[in-house]
N, CA, C and O of each residue as an XYZ file, in Angstrom:
852
protein
N      15.648      1.104     24.933
C      15.723      2.471     25.544
C      14.050      2.595     26.348
O      12.941      2.177     26.016
N      14.397      3.131     27.155
C      12.790      3.358     27.744
C      12.445      4.719     27.093
O      13.229      5.612     26.772
N      10.585      4.666     26.919
C      10.159      5.806     25.960
C      10.165      6.718     27.086
O      10.270      6.470     28.287
N      10.005      8.029     26.361
C       9.899      9.334     27.501
C       8.458      9.273     28.349
O       7.260      9.145     28.094
N       8.992      9.381     29.074
C       7.582      9.507     30.297
C       6.200     10.637     29.607
O       4.984     10.458     29.545
N       6.860     11.513     29.279
C       5.824     12.101     28.554
C       5.027     12.038     27.102
O       4.043     12.570     26.587
N       6.076     11.037     26.743
C       5.374     10.777     25.083
C       4.124      9.570     25.421
O       4.098      8.730     26.320
N       3.205      9.828     24.415
C       2.222      9.070     24.334
C       2.271      8.264     23.598
O       2.579      8.717     22.496
N       2.069      6.830     23.602
C       2.027      5.656     23.509
C       0.974      5.179     22.469
O      -0.125      4.856     22.922
N       1.202      5.088     20.987
C       0.436      4.464     20.213
C       0.911      3.146     19.472
O       2.080      2.762     19.453
N      -0.269      2.438     18.800
C       0.076      1.201     18.633
C      -0.307      0.785     17.323
O      -1.537      0.737     17.308
N       0.190      0.448     16.167
C       0.003      0.723     14.738
C       0.049     -0.567     14.219
O       1.085     -1.189     14.452
N      -0.999     -1.237     13.440
C      -0.638     -2.354     12.508
C      -0.613     -2.181     11.412
O      -1.563     -1.539     10.963
N       0.198     -2.537     10.671
C       0.094     -2.563      9.437
C       0.160     -3.885      8.471
O       0.973     -4.779      8.710
N      -0.764     -3.953      7.343
C      -0.555     -5.229      6.924
C       0.448     -5.524      6.150
O       0.941     -4.493      5.692
N       1.085     -6.682      5.722
C       2.087     -6.975      5.645
C       1.898     -6.845      3.700
O       2.871     -6.926      2.951
N       0.762     -6.683      3.314
C       1.338     -6.389      1.826
C       1.194     -5.106      1.357
O       1.352     -4.842      0.165
N       0.833     -4.070      2.402
C       1.067     -2.814      2.193
C       2.082     -2.161      1.586
O       3.124     -2.671      2.000
N       2.303     -1.342      0.860
C       3.220     -0.706     -0.088
C       4.695     -0.166      1.449
O       4.174      0.579      2.280
N       5.660     -0.365      1.641
C       6.385      0.282      2.640
C       6.191      1.793      2.155
O       5.908      2.563      3.072
N       6.281      2.298      1.019
C       6.257      4.084      0.674
C       5.253      4.491      1.360
O       5.446      5.397      2.171
N       3.877      3.898      1.195
C       2.699      4.223      1.536
C       2.757      4.293      3.015
O       2.711      5.350      3.644
N       2.860      3.114      3.536
C       2.557      3.334      5.269
C       3.782      4.204      5.611
O       3.466      4.760      6.663
N       4.690      4.500      5.354
C       5.537      5.653      5.704
C       5.093      6.950      5.396
O       5.134      7.824      6.262
N       4.719      7.154      4.391
C       3.797      8.365      4.129
C       2.704      8.654      5.471
O       2.615      9.593      6.262
N       1.929      7.362      5.309
C       0.598      7.790      6.206
C       1.377      7.552      7.838
O       0.856      8.359      8.608
N       1.947      7.097      8.221
C       2.781      7.317      9.577
C       3.454      8.527      9.644
O       3.014      9.127     10.624
N       4.132      9.044      9.196
C       4.605     10.274      8.969
C       3.908     11.313     10.197
O       4.309     11.576     11.331
N       2.814     11.723      9.512
C       2.340     13.003     10.145
C       1.811     12.632     11.995
O       1.666     13.527     12.827
N       1.615     11.223     12.267
C       1.610     10.784     13.861
C       2.659     11.076     14.355
O       2.523     11.347     15.548
N       4.194     11.192     13.809
C       5.372     11.380     14.358
C       5.637     12.891     14.434
O       6.681     13.269     14.964
N       4.815     13.722     13.970
C       5.348     15.126     14.029
C       3.859     15.896     14.874
O       3.582     17.035     14.497
N       3.075     15.340     15.835
C       2.207     15.997     16.758
C       2.893     16.691     17.491
O       4.043     16.466     17.869
N       2.123     17.703     17.767
C       2.558     18.644     18.740
C       3.158     18.035     20.328
O       4.192     18.428     20.867
N       2.345     17.137     20.800
C       2.247     16.465     21.889
C       3.435     15.101     21.582
O       2.907     14.156     20.997
N       4.414     14.982     21.797
C       5.565     13.979     22.213
C       4.786     12.450     22.026
O       3.955     11.984     22.805
N       5.205     11.929     21.001
C       4.233     10.472     20.785
C       5.455      9.335     20.711
O       6.578      9.751     20.429
N       5.292      8.136     20.919
C       6.280      7.444     20.546
C       5.194      5.941     19.952
O       4.568      5.214     20.724
N       5.225      5.801     18.507
C       4.712      4.776     17.902
C       4.992      3.487     17.739
O       6.055      3.390     17.126
N       4.646      2.706     17.938
C       4.837      0.824     17.687
C       4.250      0.378     16.562
O       3.034      0.264     16.411
N       5.255      0.067     15.597
C       4.527     -0.305     14.362
C       4.808     -1.480     14.317
O       5.973     -1.836     14.494
N       3.455     -2.687     13.980
C       4.054     -3.995     13.681
C       3.239     -4.467     12.477
O       2.126     -4.027     12.190
N       3.788     -5.243     11.921
C       3.277     -5.378     10.824
C       3.154     -7.168     10.542
O       3.983     -8.016     10.873
N       1.796     -7.381      9.805
C       1.810     -8.902      9.913
C       0.508     -9.133      9.024
O       0.014     -8.273      8.294
N       0.104    -10.225      9.173
C      -1.142    -10.845      8.058
C      -2.154    -10.000      8.473
O      -1.759     -9.282      9.391
N      -3.371     -9.790      8.140
C      -4.571     -9.139      8.050
C      -5.368     -9.562      9.156
O      -5.851     -8.769      9.965
N      -5.541    -11.052      9.211
C      -6.377    -11.123     10.082
C      -5.856    -11.370     11.615
O      -6.609    -11.416     12.588
N      -4.497    -11.514     11.654
C      -3.963    -11.294     12.857
C      -4.082     -9.812     13.601
O      -4.449     -9.616     14.759
N      -3.791     -9.113     12.906
C      -4.214     -7.616     12.869
C      -5.316     -7.455     13.270
O      -5.261     -6.520     14.069
N      -6.397     -7.853     13.181
C      -7.871     -7.317     13.075
C      -7.843     -7.918     14.609
O      -7.924     -7.176     15.588
N      -7.697     -9.621     14.719
C      -7.484     -9.997     16.246
C      -6.947     -9.375     17.308
O      -7.471     -9.487     18.417
N      -5.735     -8.572     17.088
C      -4.962     -7.845     17.956
C      -5.960     -6.495     18.165
O      -6.467     -6.205     19.248
N      -6.135     -5.757     16.964
C      -7.365     -4.702     17.346
C      -8.583     -5.151     18.125
O      -8.964     -4.390     19.014
N      -9.197     -6.188     17.937
C     -10.105     -6.685     18.856
C     -10.022     -6.683     20.439
O     -10.778     -6.327     21.342
N      -8.547     -7.336     20.347
C      -8.182     -7.030     22.008
C      -7.975     -5.948     22.375
O      -7.802     -5.957     23.594
N      -7.869     -4.605     21.789
C      -7.405     -3.385     21.593
C      -5.776     -3.381     22.198
O      -5.323     -2.712     23.127
N      -5.186     -4.230     21.449
C      -3.761     -4.115     21.538
C      -3.159     -3.234     20.474
O      -1.974     -3.438     20.208
N      -3.687     -2.456     19.944
C      -3.764     -2.006     18.508
C      -4.827     -0.795     18.696
O      -5.966     -0.864     19.157
N      -4.229      0.165     18.278
C      -4.907      1.039     17.997
C      -5.752      1.747     16.742
O      -6.797      2.394     16.681
N      -4.801      1.311     15.810
C      -5.480      1.320     14.364
C      -4.522      0.293     13.767
O      -3.414     -0.003     14.215
N      -5.198     -0.264     12.551
C      -4.980     -0.799     11.747
C      -4.596     -0.272     10.246
O      -5.237      0.776     10.161
N      -3.956     -0.432      9.141
C      -3.447      0.467      8.183
C      -3.852     -0.705      7.159
O      -3.357     -1.759      7.559
N      -4.596     -0.879      5.954
C      -4.756     -2.007      5.262
C      -4.991     -1.820      4.075
O      -5.370     -0.662      3.898
N      -4.941     -2.511      3.002
C      -5.452     -1.930      1.597
C      -6.793     -2.690      1.462
O      -7.387     -2.304      0.455
N      -7.295     -3.404      1.973
C      -8.923     -3.941      2.325
C      -9.582     -3.632      3.561
O      -9.030     -3.618      4.662
N     -11.008     -3.340      3.283
C     -11.481     -2.781      4.465
C     -11.808     -4.181      5.422
O     -11.923     -5.221      4.773
N     -11.943     -4.265      6.695
C     -12.330     -5.362      7.491
C     -13.729     -5.520      7.288
O     -14.616     -4.672      7.377
N     -13.823     -7.192      6.892
C     -14.763     -7.325      6.095
C     -16.004     -7.860      7.274
O     -15.650     -8.409      8.317
N     -17.538     -7.607      6.938
C     -18.671     -7.845      7.803
C     -18.365     -9.302      8.196
O     -17.423     -9.969      7.768
N     -19.060     -9.590      8.847
C     -19.254    -11.032      9.701
C     -17.878    -11.721     10.247
O     -17.771    -12.929     10.456
N     -16.769    -10.688     10.459
C     -15.247    -11.122     10.955
C     -15.422    -11.243     12.149
O     -14.407    -11.714     12.663
N     -16.367    -11.017     13.008
C     -16.261    -11.311     14.293
C     -15.581    -10.217     15.242
O     -15.585    -10.267     16.472
N     -14.871     -9.004     14.288
C     -14.246     -7.906     14.812
C     -15.423     -6.812     14.871
O     -16.175     -6.764     13.898
N     -15.656     -5.843     16.050
C     -16.265     -4.893     15.965
C     -15.311     -3.945     15.428
O     -14.400     -3.641     16.199
N     -15.312     -3.345     14.144
C     -14.251     -2.232     13.764
C     -14.898     -1.412     12.729
O     -15.859     -1.796     12.063
N     -14.351     -0.310     12.628
C     -14.859      0.744     11.554
C     -14.071      1.026     10.635
O     -12.872      1.121     10.900
N     -14.533      1.227      9.350
C     -13.565      1.166      8.002
C     -13.332      2.618      7.829
O     -14.406      3.179      7.612
N     -12.246      3.502      7.845
C     -12.432      4.749      7.503
C     -11.235      4.948      6.270
O     -10.027      4.996      6.500
N     -11.799      5.039      5.060
C     -11.223      5.051      4.041
C     -10.206      6.569      3.693
O     -10.483      7.734      3.406
N      -9.087      5.883      3.879
C      -7.630      7.168      3.736
C      -7.731      7.657      2.325
O      -7.446      8.852      2.252
N      -8.050      7.104      1.178
C      -7.866      7.777     -0.031
C      -7.800      6.682     -1.005
O      -7.696      5.613     -0.404
N      -7.820      6.540     -2.256
C      -7.775      5.702     -3.377
C      -7.010      6.469     -4.546
O      -6.821      7.686     -4.568
N      -6.600      5.554     -5.516
C      -5.732      6.095     -6.782
C      -5.448      5.064     -7.586
O      -5.550      3.883     -7.258
N      -4.938      5.643     -9.091
C      -4.790      4.563     -9.905
C      -3.538      3.889     -9.974
O      -2.708      4.276     -9.150
N      -3.147      2.857    -10.853
C      -1.947      2.322    -10.514
C      -0.939      2.220    -11.421
O      -1.421      1.804    -12.474
N       0.250      2.404    -11.514
C       1.287      2.700    -12.746
C       1.935      1.457    -12.470
O       1.916      0.824    -11.414
N       2.694      1.092    -13.887
C       3.340      0.163    -13.939
C       4.924      0.476    -14.242
O       5.135      1.232    -15.191
N       5.770      0.094    -13.705
C       6.989      0.623    -13.487
C       8.104     -0.734    -14.206
O       7.737     -1.883    -14.449
N       9.582     -0.127    -14.434
C      10.362     -0.798    -14.795
C      11.896      0.061    -15.112
O      11.957      1.259    -15.386
N      13.020     -0.828    -15.003
C      14.184     -0.123    -15.522
C      13.852      0.712    -16.218
O      12.641      0.826    -16.408
N      14.783      1.643    -16.890
C      14.857      2.548    -18.178
C      14.554      1.631    -19.344
O      13.618      2.006    -20.050
N      15.128      0.557    -19.674
C      15.600     -0.057    -21.005
C      13.791     -0.349    -20.888
O      13.101      0.471    -21.494
N      13.113     -1.391    -20.192
C      12.165     -1.697    -20.535
C      10.787     -0.368    -20.694
O       9.881     -0.207    -21.512
N      11.179      0.299    -19.604
C      10.062      1.047    -19.882
C       9.963      1.684    -21.008
O       8.881      1.950    -21.531
N      11.348      2.055    -21.592
C      11.540      3.082    -23.142
C      11.087      1.751    -23.810
O      10.526      2.303    -24.756
N      10.968      0.932    -23.959
C      10.655     -0.126    -25.086
C       9.117     -0.301    -24.967
O       8.416     -0.232    -25.977
N       8.597     -0.523    -23.752
C       6.888     -0.778    -23.523
C       6.419      0.181    -23.360
O       5.194      0.070    -23.309
N       6.828      1.319    -23.219
C       6.061      2.908    -23.036
C       4.799      3.004    -24.558
O       3.575      3.126    -24.608
N       5.883      2.874    -25.614
C       4.807      2.984    -26.695
C       3.934      1.811    -26.807
O       4.320      0.642    -26.797
N       2.648      2.248    -26.920
C       1.318      0.973    -27.121
C       1.050      0.699    -25.865
O       0.445     -0.372    -25.818
N       1.234      1.221    -24.675
C       0.615      0.757    -23.557
C      -0.990      1.048    -23.636
O      -1.535      2.020    -24.159
N      -1.493      0.126    -23.084
C      -1.015     -1.500    -22.388
C      -0.987     -2.468    -22.906
O      -0.815     -3.485    -22.235
N      -1.164     -2.548    -24.476
C      -1.206     -3.457    -25.437
C       0.434     -4.233    -25.325
O       0.674     -5.439    -25.382
N       1.289     -3.233    -25.173
C       3.024     -3.596    -24.988
C       2.834     -4.553    -24.012
O       3.350     -5.621    -24.344
N       2.217     -4.583    -22.789
C       2.471     -5.393    -21.922
C       2.073     -6.909    -22.270
O       2.149     -7.664    -21.300
N       1.742     -7.376    -23.240
C       1.025     -8.680    -23.737
C       2.770     -9.218    -24.104
O       3.523     -8.634    -24.884
N       3.094    -10.431    -23.323
C       4.399    -10.743    -23.567
C       5.613    -10.534    -22.752
O       6.590    -11.244    -22.513
N       5.337     -9.613    -22.476
C       6.639     -8.730    -21.381
C       7.012     -9.615    -20.082
O       6.368    -10.603    -19.728
N       7.829     -9.250    -19.613
C       8.251    -10.185    -18.449
C       7.500     -9.039    -17.411
O       7.502     -7.841    -17.696
N       6.845     -9.593    -16.142
C       6.035     -8.772    -15.534
C       6.243     -9.416    -14.209
O       6.486    -10.623    -14.238
N       6.166     -8.558    -12.532
C       6.394     -9.281    -11.275
C       5.167     -8.756    -11.015
O       4.730     -7.695    -11.462
N       4.374     -9.857     -9.955
C       3.218     -9.226    -10.085
C       3.105     -9.656     -8.190
O       3.723    -10.489     -7.526
N       1.958     -8.585     -7.784
C       1.717     -9.108     -6.193
C       0.927    -10.364     -6.236
O       0.423    -10.852     -7.247
N       0.855    -10.996     -4.606
C       0.185    -12.404     -4.906
C      -1.070    -12.204     -5.182
O      -1.563    -11.088     -5.021
N      -1.852    -13.342     -5.683
C      -3.072    -12.952     -6.013
C      -4.210    -13.105     -5.034
O      -5.354    -13.114     -5.487
N      -3.968    -13.253     -3.472
C      -4.414    -13.031     -2.249
C      -4.527    -11.426     -1.837
O      -5.168    -10.959     -0.895
N      -3.822    -10.807     -2.690
C      -3.784     -9.309     -2.558
C      -4.928     -8.272     -3.225
O      -5.657     -8.531     -4.183
N      -4.886     -7.186     -2.548
C      -6.300     -6.356     -3.423
C      -5.732     -6.105     -4.763
O      -6.260     -6.371     -5.842
N      -4.303     -5.421     -4.495
C      -3.643     -5.163     -5.758
C      -3.555     -6.480     -6.774
O      -3.869     -6.374     -7.959
N      -3.197     -7.453     -6.320
C      -2.694     -8.695     -7.253
C      -3.819     -8.902     -7.986
O      -3.715     -9.117     -9.194
N      -5.436     -8.855     -7.167
C      -6.528     -9.371     -7.576
C      -6.713     -8.508     -8.559
O      -6.875     -9.030     -9.662
N      -6.746     -7.124     -8.502
C      -6.904     -5.803     -9.194
C      -6.584     -5.892    -10.657
O      -7.193     -5.704    -11.710
N      -4.960     -6.384    -10.164
C      -4.140     -6.105    -11.880
C      -4.655     -7.328    -12.865
O      -5.063     -7.147    -14.012
N      -4.552     -8.723    -12.141
C      -5.262     -9.764    -12.646
C      -6.125     -9.608    -13.512
O      -6.050    -10.042    -14.662
N      -7.526     -8.621    -12.783
C      -8.675     -8.720    -13.611
C      -8.818     -7.940    -14.874
O      -9.580     -8.075    -15.831
N      -7.673     -6.911    -14.553
C      -7.634     -5.411    -15.268
C      -6.874     -6.607    -16.583
O      -7.488     -6.680    -17.647
N      -5.878     -7.269    -16.453
C      -5.033     -7.922    -17.763
C      -6.074     -8.613    -18.228
O      -6.086     -8.654    -19.458
N      -7.195     -9.325    -17.558
C      -7.616    -10.501    -18.458
C      -8.902     -9.693    -19.076
O      -9.313     -9.998    -20.196
N      -9.538     -8.632    -18.296
C     -10.395     -7.517    -19.395
C      -9.589     -7.183    -20.587
O     -10.038     -7.520    -21.682
N      -8.525     -6.601    -20.523
C      -7.795     -6.235    -21.638
C      -7.162     -7.202    -22.740
O      -6.686     -6.781    -23.795
N      -7.214     -8.588    -22.364
C      -6.847     -9.499    -23.181
C      -5.236     -9.354    -23.027
O      -4.492     -9.395    -24.006
N      -4.902     -9.228    -22.055
C      -3.304     -9.077    -22.318
C      -2.115    -10.118    -21.317
O      -1.771     -9.902    -20.155
N      -1.743    -11.085    -22.083
C      -0.618    -11.789    -21.315
C       0.731    -11.848    -21.391
O       1.498    -12.401    -22.180
N       0.880    -11.185    -20.440
C       2.615    -10.774    -19.782
C       3.320    -12.092    -19.374
O       2.448    -12.879    -19.007
N       4.330    -12.543    -19.309
C       5.286    -13.364    -18.902
C       5.352    -13.326    -17.393
O       6.243    -12.565    -17.015
N       4.751    -13.854    -16.508
C       4.894    -13.242    -15.112
C       5.947    -14.399    -14.377
O       5.781    -15.567    -14.027
N       7.202    -13.383    -14.327
C       8.475    -14.183    -13.862
C       8.229    -14.245    -12.335
O       8.896    -15.002    -11.630
N       7.594    -13.717    -12.004
C       7.430    -13.643    -10.263
C       6.294    -13.522     -9.538
O       5.463    -12.954    -10.246
N       5.899    -13.752     -8.583
C       5.100    -13.087     -7.528
C       5.024    -13.329     -6.170
O       5.251    -14.378     -5.566
N       4.584    -11.946     -5.636
C       5.351    -11.650     -4.378
C       4.470    -11.071     -3.219
O       3.965     -9.952     -3.303
N       4.333    -11.776     -2.285
C       3.290    -11.205     -0.771
C       3.958     -9.758     -0.697
O       3.235     -8.787     -0.920
N       5.348     -9.567     -0.385
C       6.161     -8.341     -0.188
C       6.390     -7.550     -0.824
O       7.495     -7.677     -1.351
N       5.630     -6.316     -1.201
C       5.818     -5.497     -2.295
C       7.306     -4.752     -2.338
O       7.717     -4.187     -3.351
N       8.067     -4.834     -1.074
C       9.658     -3.921     -1.078
C      10.099     -4.817     -1.859
O      10.352     -4.418     -2.996
N      10.394     -6.572     -1.506
C      10.786     -7.548     -2.750
C      10.650     -7.320     -3.684
O      11.613     -7.064     -4.406
N       9.128     -7.298     -4.221
C       8.840     -6.812     -6.236
C       9.980     -5.923     -6.471
O      10.872     -6.138     -7.292
N       9.883     -4.823     -5.629
C      10.594     -3.602     -6.304
C      12.079     -3.736     -6.232
O      12.827     -3.143     -7.009
N      12.450     -4.459     -5.367
C      14.052     -4.708     -5.553
C      14.072     -5.917     -6.660
O      14.907     -5.748     -7.549
N      13.485     -6.806     -6.725
C      13.338     -7.474     -8.287
C      13.076     -6.486     -9.084
O      14.126     -6.338     -9.709
N      12.187     -5.573     -9.520
C      11.970     -4.903    -10.287
C      13.169     -3.934    -10.756
O      13.335     -3.551    -11.914
N      14.048     -3.577     -9.547
C      15.085     -2.406     -9.802
C      16.022     -3.323    -10.762
O      16.624     -2.865    -11.734
N      16.066     -4.933    -10.277
C      17.383     -5.595    -11.229
C      16.761     -5.565    -12.655
O      17.533     -5.632    -13.611
N      15.487     -5.473    -12.856
C      15.808     -5.233    -14.298
C      14.647     -6.819    -14.886
O      14.385     -7.260    -16.005
N      14.285     -7.195    -13.652
C      13.678     -8.763    -14.239
C      11.923     -8.726    -14.886
O      11.270     -9.714    -15.221
N      11.537     -7.480    -14.911
C      10.185     -7.194    -15.130
C       9.409     -5.941    -14.834
O       9.697     -5.394    -13.769
N       8.677     -5.501    -15.418
C       7.482     -4.633    -15.233
C       7.038     -4.867    -13.652
O       7.123     -5.990    -13.154
N       6.642     -3.922    -13.030
C       5.902     -4.415    -11.633
C       4.790     -3.131    -11.542
O       5.052     -2.041    -12.052
N       3.451     -3.413    -10.791
C       2.578     -2.587    -10.573
C       2.521     -2.288     -9.138
O       2.842     -3.055     -8.230
N       1.997     -0.868     -9.013
C       2.064     -0.230     -7.635
C       1.038      1.231     -7.762
O       0.850      1.981     -8.720
N       0.717      1.242     -6.934
C      -0.576      2.719     -6.509
C       0.269      3.757     -7.256
O       1.472      3.776     -6.997
N      -0.144      4.486     -8.011
C       0.467      5.627     -8.932
C       1.121      6.699     -7.544
O       2.176      7.328     -7.630
N       0.257      6.695     -6.394
C       0.870      7.560     -5.598
C       2.115      7.717     -5.194
O       2.573      8.780     -4.777
N       2.883      6.392     -5.326
C       4.264      6.117     -4.905
C       5.268      6.599     -6.005
O       6.458      6.689     -5.702
N       4.817      6.934     -7.357
C       5.579      7.120     -8.401
C       7.192      7.767     -8.242
O       8.254      7.253     -8.594
N       6.986      8.841     -7.700
C       8.278      9.722     -7.248
C       9.009      8.709     -6.425
O       9.838      8.088     -7.091
N       8.955      8.450     -5.468
C       9.588      7.591     -4.493
C      10.132      6.182     -5.073
O      11.144      5.633     -4.636
N       9.324      5.669     -6.117
C       9.865      4.675     -6.914
C      10.883      4.844     -7.871
O      11.763      4.032     -8.155
N      10.643      6.254     -8.467
C      11.553      6.517     -9.289
C      13.186      7.110     -8.897
O      14.253      7.078     -9.511
N      12.678      7.765     -7.281
C      13.939      8.164     -6.414
C      14.813      6.978     -5.826
O      15.985      7.172     -5.503
N      14.159      5.664     -5.692
C      14.581      4.849     -4.561
C      15.047      3.569     -5.204
O      15.854      2.792     -4.693
N      14.507      3.436     -6.282
C      14.446      1.975     -7.373
C      14.804      2.397     -8.674
O      14.957      1.528     -9.532
N      14.982      3.738     -8.998
C      15.590      4.102    -10.220
C      14.761      3.649    -11.554
O      15.166      3.431    -12.696
N      13.260      3.580    -10.906
C      12.500      2.878    -12.149
C      11.550      3.892    -12.552
O      11.185      4.813    -11.820
N      11.141      3.685    -13.803
C      10.550      4.385    -14.726
C       9.070      4.161    -15.129
O       8.765      3.088    -15.650
N       8.269      4.983    -14.945
C       6.776      4.521    -15.628
C       6.489      4.096    -16.945
O       6.603      4.852    -17.911
N       6.128      2.940    -17.026
C       5.570      2.528    -18.535
C       4.058      3.004    -18.999
O       3.681      3.263    -20.141
N       3.369      3.036    -17.867
C       1.963      3.674    -18.225
C       1.139      3.709    -16.784
O       1.631      3.178    -15.788
N       0.361      4.111    -16.761
C      -0.698      3.727    -15.698
C      -2.358      4.031    -16.025
O      -2.823      4.771    -16.892
N      -3.073      3.196    -15.021
C      -4.484      3.375    -15.430
C      -5.548      3.318    -14.355
O      -5.277      2.549    -13.433
N      -6.775      4.006    -14.265
C      -7.577      4.414    -13.246
C      -8.543      3.272    -13.436
O      -9.472      3.245    -12.628
N      -8.502      2.340    -14.337
C      -9.576      1.253    -14.111
C      -9.151      0.203    -13.413
O      -9.752     -0.871    -13.433
N      -8.044      0.420    -12.709
C      -7.782      0.087    -11.207
C      -7.259      0.623    -10.014
O      -6.097      1.015     -9.903
N      -8.156      0.646     -9.069
C      -8.192      1.196     -8.045
C      -7.504      0.698     -6.797
O      -7.866     -0.284     -6.150
N      -6.295      1.613     -6.478
C      -6.113      0.915     -4.942
C      -6.320      2.049     -4.116
O      -5.977      3.215     -4.307
N      -7.201      1.306     -2.750
C      -7.929      1.658     -2.096
C      -6.985      1.490     -0.878
O      -6.171      0.568     -0.840
N      -7.144      2.631      0.364
C      -6.303      1.980      1.830
C      -7.518      2.845      2.918
O      -8.261      3.825      2.865
N      -7.104      1.662      3.959
C      -8.044      2.110      5.000
C      -7.162      2.313      6.319
O      -6.039      1.851      6.523
N      -7.952      3.134      7.188
C      -7.829      2.924      8.670
C      -8.533      2.392      9.150
O      -9.665      2.581      8.702
N      -8.436      1.503     10.208
C      -9.474      0.418     10.639
C      -9.296      0.775     11.935
O      -8.211      0.766     12.517
N     -10.363      1.096     12.406
C     -10.230      1.095     14.366
C     -11.584      0.556     14.894
O     -12.525      0.168     14.201
N     -11.513      0.602     16.277
C     -12.213      0.303     16.889
C     -13.247      1.688     17.341
O     -14.303      1.359     17.881
N     -13.045      2.957     17.182
C     -13.534      3.624     17.293
C     -14.890      4.419     15.813
O     -14.433      4.772     14.725
N     -15.739      4.487     15.987
C     -16.675      5.006     14.957
C     -16.209      6.799     14.285
O     -15.912      7.300     13.201
N     -16.358      7.166     15.471
C     -15.917      8.565     15.393
C     -14.457      8.671     15.940
O     -14.294      8.457     17.141
N     -13.431      8.969     15.192
C     -11.873      9.015     15.224
C     -11.993     10.104     16.432
O     -12.661     11.119     16.237
N     -11.244      9.856     17.870
C     -10.453     10.451     18.486
C      -9.323     10.769     19.139
O      -8.926     11.712     19.823
N      -8.799      9.474     18.655
C      -7.021      9.231     18.782
C      -6.268      9.700     18.223
O      -6.097      9.294     17.074
N      -5.422     10.804     18.739
C      -5.073     12.061     18.046
C      -3.769     11.416     16.789
O      -3.795     11.939     15.675
N      -3.034     10.648     16.983
C      -2.077      9.949     16.010
C      -3.252      9.488     14.650
O      -3.094      9.913     13.505
N      -4.322      8.628     15.024
C      -4.911      8.237     14.278
C      -5.906      9.615     13.008
O      -6.128      9.539     11.800
N      -6.224     10.611     13.938
C      -6.610     11.691     13.199
C      -6.135     12.032     12.388
O      -6.572     12.159     11.244
N      -4.547     12.389     13.037
C      -3.565     12.947     11.896
C      -3.516     12.280     10.808
O      -3.597     12.825      9.707
N      -3.344     10.712     11.016
C      -3.075      9.907      9.633
C      -4.300     10.022      8.807
O      -4.092     10.075      7.595
N      -5.636     10.076      9.234
C      -6.426     10.095      8.474
C      -6.485     11.546      7.328
O      -6.630     11.536      6.106
N      -6.314     12.706      8.259
C      -6.034     13.982      7.839
C      -5.307     13.885      6.723
O      -5.769     14.028      5.591
N      -4.011     13.611      7.023
C      -3.205     13.959      6.045
C      -2.958     12.682      4.789
O      -2.367     12.936      3.740
N      -3.424     11.541      5.060
C      -3.773     10.838      3.934
C      -4.646     11.554      3.003
O      -4.283     11.699      1.836
N      -5.887     12.065      3.464
C      -6.887     12.922      2.767
C      -6.511     14.114      1.732
O      -6.754     14.319      0.542
N      -5.861     14.747      2.666
C      -5.435     16.352      2.275
C      -4.419     16.367      1.356
O      -4.463     17.117      0.381
N      -3.461     15.577      1.576
C      -2.102     15.331      0.974
C      -1.728     14.257      0.277
O      -1.480     14.436     -0.915
N      -1.586     12.778      0.893
C      -1.582     11.540      0.400
C      -1.904     11.557     -0.866
O      -1.183     11.709     -1.851
N      -3.371     11.343     -0.755
C      -4.194     11.067     -1.785
C      -4.946     12.494     -2.529
O      -5.839     12.360     -3.366
N      -4.564     13.515     -2.195
C      -5.194     14.495     -2.707
C      -4.933     14.529     -4.306
O      -5.452     15.404     -4.998
């Protein structure tokens, strides 16, 4: 279908390791501007999205890590918010492991984000500091797939705590426990130092005032 002639076009890139529940919450305000908009959302590896941003094929990139210095891309990182991390599982697992958290995770079946993701690195470092050695059942680049496996009862899985209500509703998972010692951070990366794009401004304002408030 052809877009409405009156609708403004915005191209958003989302890192493939971003939790889909957070992406949805972040994009929602851009879809409800007074001026009609049509958002094109592209999911890909972070390095590819940075290249597309440099070529001005994207208006903004949403990611869980900032654009690193020396990347060759003139881009500005706008922190959307940060939050602690919760560990979730089906009711039977959560009930068993809730008492004694976090030490109860020692030897427990666990599903982990891939080690090259910000969340995956943060969780692994935290487990090491706490001298907790879970039984790692599987590792995932795709957070949606990790949640699906978690819903089947294969293990406890970590997610940013701001997704708690959605995880409970969509995946019937309960919180085992949470920690602020692991911080999940999210960024809007654009070629603008001072944001002027209405859709990007709406994403940033909503993130800071609602999603991560």
